[in-house]
C-alpha positions in Angstrom: 9.9 21.1 66.7 7.7 22.7 64.7 10.5 23.7 61.7 11.0 19.5 61.7 7.6 18.9 61.5 7.3 21.5 58.5 10.4 20.2 56.5 9.1 16.1 57.0 5.7 17.4 55.3 7.9 19.2 52.7 9.8 15.8 51.8 6.8 14.0 52.0 5.1 15.8 49.3 7.7 16.3 46.8 7.2 14.6 43.5 8.5 11.2 42.6 11.8 12.0 40.5 11.7 10.8 37.0 12.7 7.2 36.3 14.9 6.8 33.1 14.2 3.3 32.8 10.6 3.7 33.0 10.5 6.3 30.8 12.7 4.9 28.2 10.1 2.1 28.2 7.1 4.0 27.4 8.5 6.7 24.9 11.7 5.4 23.4 11.8 1.3 23.0 9.3 0.8 20.3 11.7 2.7 17.9 15.4 1.9 19.3 16.9 -1.4 20.1 19.7 -2.1 22.2 21.9 -3.4 19.3 20.1 -3.1 16.0 18.5 -0.3 13.9 14.7 -0.6 13.4 12.8 2.3 13.3 15.4 4.7 14.5 19.2 4.1 15.3 20.4 1.4 18.2 21.0 2.6 21.3 25.1 1.5 21.0 25.4 4.4 18.2 23.7 6.8 19.9 26.0 6.0 22.2 28.6 7.2 19.9 27.1 10.3 18.8 26.4 11.2 22.7 28.5 9.7 25.0 29.8 12.8 27.5 26.9 14.8 25.5 24.0 15.0 27.7 23.0 18.3 26.2 23.2 17.6 23.2 20.9 14.7 23.2 18.5 16.9 25.4 18.4 19.4 22.6 18.1 16.8 19.4 15.3 15.0 21.4 13.1 18.1 22.1 13.9 19.4 18.3 14.6 16.7 16.0 14.9 16.8 12.8 15.1 14.4 9.6 18.9 12.9 8.8 18.7 9.9 7.0 16.6 9.0 3.5 13.8 6.4 3.8 13.7 6.3 7.9 10.7 8.0 9.8 11.6 11.4 11.6 11.4 10.8 15.2 8.7 13.1 16.7 9.8 15.5 19.5 10.0 14.3 23.1 9.3 17.7 24.4 6.5 16.3 26.8 9.1 14.1 28.9 10.6 17.3 30.0 14.3 18.1 30.8 14.7 16.4 33.9 13.2 12.8 32.5 15.3 13.2 29.2 18.3 13.2 31.3 17.7 10.1 33.2 16.8 8.4 29.8 20.1 9.5 28.5 21.6 8.3 31.8 19.6 5.1 31.2 20.6 4.8 27.5 24.5 5.4 28.1 24.3 2.4 31.4 22.7 0.0 29.5 25.0 0.6 26.1 28.0 0.8 27.6 29.9 -2.3 25.5 27.8 -2.7 23.2 28.3 -3.0 19.6 25.8 -2.0 17.0 24.8 -5.0 14.8 24.1 -4.9 10.9 20.2 -4.4 10.2 18.6 -7.1 9.5 14.9 -7.4 7.5 12.2 -8.1 9.2 10.5 -7.1 12.7 12.8 -8.1 15.8 10.0 -6.9 17.7 7.9 -10.2 16.6 11.1 -12.0 18.1 10.5 -14.4 21.0 10.4 -12.8 24.5 14.1 -14.3 25.3 15.3 -11.2 22.9 12.3 -8.9 23.1 10.5 -7.9 26.8 6.8 -7.9 27.0 4.3 -5.8 27.4 5.3 -4.0 24.1 3.3 -1.4 23.5 3.4 0.2 19.9 1.6 2.4 17.8 1.0 1.0 14.4 -1.0 1.2 11.3 -3.0 -2.0 12.0 -5.3 -4.1 9.9 -9.0 -3.8 10.5 -8.4 -0.2 12.6 -8.4 3.6 12.5 -5.3 5.3 11.9 -4.6 5.8 15.8 -4.5 2.1 16.8 -2.3 0.8 19.3 -0.7 -2.9 19.2 0.2 -4.3 22.7 1.7 -7.4 23.4 0.3 -9.1 26.9 3.4 -11.7 27.1 4.7 -13.7 24.2 1.4 -15.3 23.3 -1.8 -12.8 24.0 -1.4 -10.0 22.3 -4.3 -6.9 21.7 -5.1 -4.0 19.0 -6.6 -1.0 20.7 -8.0 1.9 18.8 -7.1 5.1 19.9 -9.1 7.2 17.7 -12.4 5.2 18.9 -11.4 4.7 22.2 -12.0 0.8 22.2 -10.7 -2.7 21.8 -10.7 -4.1 18.2 -9.6 -7.9 18.7 -7.1 -10.1 20.2 -5.1 -13.0 19.2 -3.0 -15.5 20.1 0.6 -16.8 18.9 3.2 -14.0 18.3 2.9 -10.3 18.1 3.0 -8.3 14.8 5.6 -8.0 12.2 6.0 -4.2 11.5 8.5 -4.2 9.1 5.9 -3.7 6.5 5.2 0.0 8.2 8.2 0.9 8.8 9.7 0.1 5.2 7.3 2.0 4.0 7.7 4.9 6.2 3.6 4.6 7.2 2.4 3.9 4.2 1.7 0.2 4.8 0.0 -1.9 7.8 1.5 -4.2 10.4 1.0 -8.1 9.7 -0.3 -9.8 12.8 1.8 -13.1 13.6 -0.9 -15.2 14.9 -4.9 -16.1 15.1 -7.7 -13.7 16.1 -9.5 -14.8 18.9 -11.8 -12.0 20.0 -13.5 -9.2 17.9 -15.6 -5.9 19.5 -17.6 -4.4 16.7 -18.0 -1.3 19.1 -17.5 -0.3 22.7 -19.1 -2.6 25.3 -20.4 0.6 27.8 -22.2 2.7 25.7 -21.2 5.4 28.1 -22.1 8.7 25.2 -20.2 11.1 23.0 -17.5 12.6 22.4 -14.8 10.3 23.0 -10.8 11.6 23.6 -8.4 9.8 24.2 -5.8 10.8 27.0 -2.7 8.4 26.5 -1.6 5.4 28.9 0.9 5.1 31.6 2.9 1.7 32.6 1.9 0.3 35.5 3.5 -2.7 37.2 4.8 -3.6 33.6 1.3 -3.0 32.1 -0.5 -0.6 29.7 -3.2 1.3 31.6 -5.0 3.2 28.6 -7.0 6.2 29.4 -9.6 8.1 28.2 -12.8 10.1 28.3 -16.2 9.3 26.7 -19.1 11.6 27.8 -18.9 12.9 31.7 -16.6 9.9 32.6 -13.2 9.6 32.9 -12.0 5.9 32.0 -9.2 3.6 32.5 -8.7 0.1 31.0 -5.6 -2.4 32.0 -5.2 -5.6 30.0 -3.5 -8.4 31.5 -2.9 -11.9 30.0 -4.5 -15.5 31.8 -2.0 -18.3 32.0 -0.6 -20.1 29.2 -2.4 -18.0 25.9 -6.0 -19.0 28.2 -7.2 -15.3 27.5 -6.7 -12.0 29.0 -8.7 -10.0 31.9 -9.3 -6.3 31.8 -9.7 -3.9 34.2 -12.0 -0.7 34.1 -12.3 2.3 36.1 -14.9 4.8 35.7 -14.6 8.6 37.3 -17.2 9.3 38.6 -19.5 6.1 38.8 -22.5 5.9 36.7 -25.9 6.7 38.8 -27.8 4.0 36.9 -27.7 0.6 36.6 -25.5 -0.3 33.0 -25.7 -3.6 31.1 -22.6 -4.1 29.3 -22.7 -6.4 25.8 -20.4 -8.9 24.7 -20.3 -10.7 21.2 -22.2 -14.1 22.1 -20.9 -15.9 19.2 -17.5 -16.1 19.6 -15.4 -18.8 21.8 -15.0 -16.9 25.1 -16.2 -17.7 28.3 -16.7 -14.3 30.4 -16.2 -13.9 33.9 -16.5 -10.7 36.2 -15.4 -9.9 39.8 -18.6 -7.5 39.8 -22.1 -7.8 38.5 -24.7 -10.5 37.0 -24.7 -12.5 33.7 -26.9 -13.4 31.7 -25.5 -14.6 28.5 -23.2 -12.7 27.2 -24.6 -9.6 28.6 -23.1 -8.1 32.5 -25.8 -5.9 34.8 -23.6 -3.7 36.8 -25.2 -1.8 39.8 -23.9 2.3 39.9 -21.8 1.0 42.9 -20.7 -1.4 40.9 -18.9 0.7 37.9 -16.3 2.8 40.1 -14.0 -0.3 39.4 -14.2 -3.8 37.8 -12.7 -6.4 36.1 -13.9 -9.0 33.1 -12.1 -12.1 32.4 -12.1 -13.4 28.3 -11.0 -17.0 28.5 -10.9 -18.6 25.1 -12.5 -21.8 24.5 
């Protein structure tokens, strides 16, 4: 009986196998479309190069080299690990089967409607009014954000389309993307002054949405953004580890057409006071007027 119990415990503790579809969405989808070259070759073209050659695919993704003039060199995917890269390979071969590559068109296909491009989209991009480590996030077909990984804070949110990244890609990283919409909310500083230094720790996709991870002073922080219905704004969930020891006042801009609400704390104008017990996890909603 004891060996059986031991085996069950071992199985329960085994790490989950890598998910090729999720790994592709997180690491590859910003540059590779199914049937058209954008930043990198289409999945249809990749299939013609590596069909039946998983070892060569892994070797290339771990140590890629520049092949084409005027095209950004692919960064190494060594951080994904061999098992994860093989799962990505399996996913790419599956979804590209029978697909024919199209001629590259001018413009940014990621700015297309959600009929053609799934949401959310997460793209590292040179953005207007942000540092060089900006991340553009399309929460859905109406609401998008610019988050600055250099300063670990939200820069602004807009409604309308997503971005036109073609100037950035065409200029090989020397130009800014264009916002396809109207800016509805801006922040000039982080609303929670947790301390320095700040350090971006990356992001993961959870329930289809990006969870941004960073450290500010002694606190490890996550931010998760979700769209409100019909382009009406967005919600912003924070977690802090460890929670704060003292009450904290979170100040938001008061001169913008925003209505604030939250599941924790007490509001006074555009200021939210959180007690220490509130700071381990709280969500703030930003509703556009």
